[in-house]
N, C-alpha and C positions, 0 to 999 in steps of 0.2 A: 504494500501499501505506499502510494506518494504523500512524498507533505502538500497539504493542504496552506495555500496563505490563509489568515484569517478572516479573510471579507467573504470564506466558502468555507467557513466553518460550519454555519452554521446549515445555510442550504446543504451538502453535508449529511450531517443531522440527522436534519429532516426523513433525508430520502433513507435511511436507514433505516430510520424507527418506522415510514413507512413499509418497508418491505418485509422488517417485523413482523407490521402486523397482518399482511396479506398474505405472509408463509399463513403466519400462526392460523388464519384462516381457514385459514387450505386443509390443515395439516389431517391428520389422522389421534384418537385414542392414544394417550399413553402405553409403552409396550413393549416387548422383547421383537426381536426378525422370527417369522417361523422358522426352525427348527431348522426343516425340509430347503430352502430358498438359498446359503449359503451356497451351496454344494450347484447349483441349477444360477447361479447370478452371478455376475462378477463384483469386487465392492464399488465398484465406481454404479453401477445399476442395483445396488442397495441405497446406500443415497439419496441418490438421484430418486429412486421410491421413495425414502420419508419425504426429500422436499418437495413430492407428488400427492402427499400424500399415499400413495397406495400404498403404505408401511407406516407401522405406529411408531409414535418420539420417542426414545429410548428416558428411561422414570425420571433420572437424571438428569436432565433436561429441565423437568420440569419440579426437583430439588432447589438445583441452584437456579432455575431461567437464566436459563441461554439458548439462542438453538441454531443449529447449522444452520446457514442461511446462500451458502455456496457452494456446491461440488464440480471439478472436474475431474481429470484424469491426470494425480498424483500435485493434490490440489483442495484444501477444504479450509469453510468458512465458516466460524461461530459470531455469533452478535451475545450479548450478555451487558445489561446494565447494573450497576453494585448497590448492595440498597445495606439500609441496617440491617436487616436480619444474619446480611454476610461479614457484620464486623469481630475483629477480635480483641479482646479485653482489651488494646487500649487505645479505639478508638477508629482506627481503619479495616478497608476491606482487609479479610484475612488471607495471606498468601496462600492458602488451599485451595480458595474459590477462585484464585486465578489460578497455580497449576493446574487445576479441571482444564478450564476453560483450554489453556494453550493443550495438555493432554488430547485433551478430547480433535484441537482443530491437527497433532502431528499427529494423531493416530487414525483420524478418519483420512487424514492426506495418503501415509501410508495405501491406508484399505483401500482406495480408488486406484492403487496402483496391482494390483491381484487381479489373478484370473478366476473364477468361481472356481470352487474346490477347497480353498484356500482361506487361512486366518490370519491371525496374530496378538501379539501379547506384545506390551510392553513389560523391554528387560530392564530398562534405564532413563529416564529423564533428567535431564538436566537443567533447570530453574534459573534465570539473576534476573532481580528484581529490581529494575534505575528509577520509578519514583513510585509513593506511595497511591493508594483507593479511597477516595471513602465516595458515599451515596450522592454527593454533587457528580460526583465524575462524567456523569453522560454514558451516555453507550461505546461500548469499546466494543473492535473484534476481532477475533486468533485468527491471526492469519497461518495455515503450514501447507510446505509443502517439500515434497521429497528430495534427498537429497541423492539418493541412493535406494533401487531397491532391487533385491537379489533373490538368489533361490529362498535362501536360508533368514537371510537377514540384511531388514530395510534400515533405513538413519533417511529424518526428516529436522526440520528446524521449525521455530514460528515466533511470531511477531507477536506481542498485542496492546494494538493503537486507538487514541481519537480520531474521531472527526478528522482531525485539525494532520495528520497524521506522528502525534506527537505518544514514542516508544512510554511505555508503561514498564513488561514487564519483557523478556524471551528467552527461547529453549532449543536446547537440543531434544532429539532422543533416536534411542534404538532400541528394534521390535523386530519378534521374535516372530520367526516367515512358520505355520503349522499350516499341515495335509490337514480338513478337516474329516474327519470321519464322517460315513454316508449314516443320516436318522435310522434307528432300526423302528 
């Protein structure tokens, strides 16, 4: 995501919030992807199924109030707005909320690069926090991009930014690529 001049910040913010509202209206209920689908669909097809309202939104998205807003091969973008409910005892947004948003974007970026019958799990997540968040920070986007997707291991990087392009945190991940067992 690019750094947006101050004059365009409000326009970008409004566009982000409008996109989020439109997606939320079309989303299916919360749940998990049916067990037989990952064997028949690519990771990108699964992410696009969530975006299109065909497949359920994972419960973590409701719990932490963030959503998938974009998915293409090797890239996934999530959006969330920090709330008071996400605060830690010291009066700012808990690093776990930030880490979960980043883990989601990099993990799903890896997922979009996988063929049918393959899954992944996070082996390592390294987060760098560079700016604090409060409930006044407004909407944020976490963009994950695949660096390398091999047969057994994939790596990706992610950035958490506001509509002006200000960086709040960034991360890298290493994921193990798994063969999914066919459902019984």
